[in-house]
N, C-alpha and C positions, 0 to 999 in steps of 0.2 A: 696763700696766693695760691695753689697747685688749682683751691677749689674754687676761685675766680675762673682757671684758666678755663675749669670743666664747665662751668657755666657760659661762658664766651663761646665752646663748641658747641653746648648746649642752644643756645640761641639762636646759631647757623643753625644745625638741625631742625628748630622750629621752624625760620625761616624758610625752609626747602620745603619744606611740609606744606607753607601757608601760600606756596607759589600757583596750586592750583588752577588761580584765578589769574590772568594777564594784569599788569602793573602800570597796564595804558593809560586808562583813567589818573594816575597818582602823575606817575614821573613823565616828562618826554627834555628833549634835548635838541637843544640848535646849536650848529655852527655860527659864533660872530667871525664876519672877517673886520681885518684892522687897517695896519698902515705899516711904512718899512721905515725901521729902527736906522739908526746914524749908522750902525755895526753892520748893516744888509740883510740880518734877518728882519721875517715879518711877525709883526704880533696875529693873535688870533686868538679867539677863545669857544669855550664850551656854554653854553648857558642853562644850567638847569632848572626845571619847573617844578615842584612840587606843590601836588593839593594842601587845598588849607589843614594846617596842623599836622601836614607828614613832614619827617626830615629825613634826611640824608647825612652819609658819615665823611670826615676828614680823612685824607690820608693815615693817620695815627689814630685809630676811634675812639679808644680803651674797651675795659673789658668786655660791655654790652651792646658794641658796637658791632658792624661790619666793615672789612676792610676795603675799600673802590683800585676796581682794576681799571685800569687805562689802556686797550690795545692799538695802536695802530698803524696795522696788518691792514694791507690794500692801497695805501699814501701811496706817492707817486713826485719823484722832484721834492723827494722831502731826505735831508740827512741826517739834521739831529730834533729833537722836541724837549723843550725845556716847560713841564709846566707846571705852575706859579700856584698855589693856595692861596686864596686869602685869607685872614685871622677865623678860628674857627666861633663854637660857643661852645659851653661845660655845660654836660648834663649828666644827674643822676637817676637812677630809676634801680629801685629796690638795693640800694645800698653801693647800685655799681657806677664806675663814672662811663660815660659815654661823650666823646666828642664831635661836632659837626656842623649843622646849618639847615633852618626852620624856609620851608614855603619859595625862597630859589637862590641861587648860587652860581655865580661864571667866574667860570675855571679860566684865566689866562695861561697863551700855551705860546710860549715864542719858539719859531719853525725857521730852522736853517738849511734854505733852500740849494738842493745839489749846482742846478746851473741858473746862475741869479738873472733875474728877468724876464723870468720865463715863469706862468701858472703853473701854484700846487695845486694837489686834489689831497683832502686831510681826510682818511676815511679811516673806520674802527667802529668799536666798541667798550662800551664801557658795561662792567658789571658792578652793581653797586647794591645795597642795601638800604632801604625807604620803610620807614616804622610809624607807626602810628599808636594805636593797641594793639597790633600786631605787623611783621616785620614780614616784606613781601622784597626778595631780589627779583633785582630788572635789569635785563638787557637790553641796553641800548644801542643799534647801531646809528650812523652818522658816518654822513660825508658832502664834500662842500668842493671845489674848485675855487682857490684863494688866488684873486688876481694879485700882481705885486704891487705896490706903492699902496692906494688905498687912502682910506680919510682917520683918525682917532674916532675909536667906538667908546662913547661915556662911560657906557656897559664896563668896557676890558678894562678903562682908564681909572673909574671908582676902584674894581677888583686890583689893580695893582698897588693901588693909596691903601688900600682897606690891607697891609699884610704884614706882618711883623717888623721890626725894626732889626739891624747890621746890630752885631757886639758891637762895632765899631758907635750905627749910630745912638745904642744905650747905655753905651759906655760901661762896657761889662772889659774889666780888667784884668780876667784871669778862669778860666776853665780847665778846673781840675775832676779827674775821675780816678778813682780806682774799683779793681776788681780783684775779689775773694770768691774760693769754692765755697760750696753749696750742694747741697743733696740734688742731683739732675741737673745743676744747671749751676750760673754765676749771680753773684749776688754784687749790684755796680749799686758802684756811691758816685753821685756829682757834683763838685764844690763851684759856684761861679759866683764871682766877686761883681754884682750888680746891683746897681739902686733900686727900690722899690716899682714893682710894678701898677699898683694900687689896687687896692682888695683882697679879696682872696684871690691867690696865688693860685693856680694850676700847674703844675710840671711835668711834661713830658717828653720817655727819654725814646731813640730810638736805636738797635742798635745797628742800623744800616743792612740788615738779612733777615728780605720778610719773613724764614723760616724762621725766625725768634721771637719767639713770646713775650714781651716786658709786661711784667705789671704794674698797676698803678702805685704812683712812689709814694714811700711818706718824705713829708716835704718838712723842711724846719726851715725859722727865716733871722737871722738875728743881725741887725744891724744892715748893713751893704752886702749881707750876703744871705747865700740862700744853699741849702743843702739837702738832695733827692738821693731818696735808696729806690731801688728798683733790685727787682729777679728779674733774671734772665732765660729761659726756657726753650731747648729745641723742638719744636714740634713732631717730629721725629725722634724724640726720648734719646738723642746720639748726643757726644758732644761737640765742643765750638769752640774755634779761637774768635777773642773779638782784635777789631782794630780801632783804636782811639781817634783815628783819622775819623772813621765814619763814624763814631759818634755822635748823634745831635741832639740836642737840648730843646725844647720849647718852652717859654715862661710865658704862660697867660694870666695877665694881668687883667683891673677894670679899666686901665689907664693905654696899656699898650701891649702888645706881644713881642714876646725877644726870638729869637734864631739862631743858636750856636752852634757852627758847625765844627766837632772837634773837639777835644780837649789831650790834658798834659798828664803826667805821672804826678806832676807837684816838684 
């Protein structure tokens, strides 16, 4: 598992060294204006377009992926943002897993205005990895004025539909997790009472802290129960604590994906 961590770090270093040439011809980002929701928030989106054959990564990219970072510094009249990633694909490269998107992805963003009924400025920067035969880090700036109201964007609607199911929608009746000490970290085991999601299921466990690396889990499916076991290590090599409420478990199946927030001690 530590080998995978070292390989992941090495891939990031390779990506840095490959950044001598700009990624302008490989990837671009566009702000999509949306509509006002019944709750008063405003839907918008970021459309990431990639050159044919290139891919970028999901929020939890796997050992062979590069985690995306989105900053909204420079935005105006925005109190809160909620990024909603659509269901990604799972790839395997030289025995390591990565998770992301080919060609294009629209990432819906729900905006809550500070002052309702007035324009908002959505500005910021994305730092993402884009890969084909090599990986190139891309720094993409975006800025647009979002007028209140607006019309439903088909691209944003499609991305919202292509989201993981909630626990209730997927029929999850129990989510249990246990922690055990391990050299330099913690072993986390999660068990979901969940009907099969189709095909070969991939499970992603997130700690709720971007500084905690989580290994690709060992997964066992038995009937309507799926168990995943991962190792967690802090990126600074220090001890850390875990909060069960912050554990996030995503199951990616051929038929649908499921997003589980939090787990109990059983």
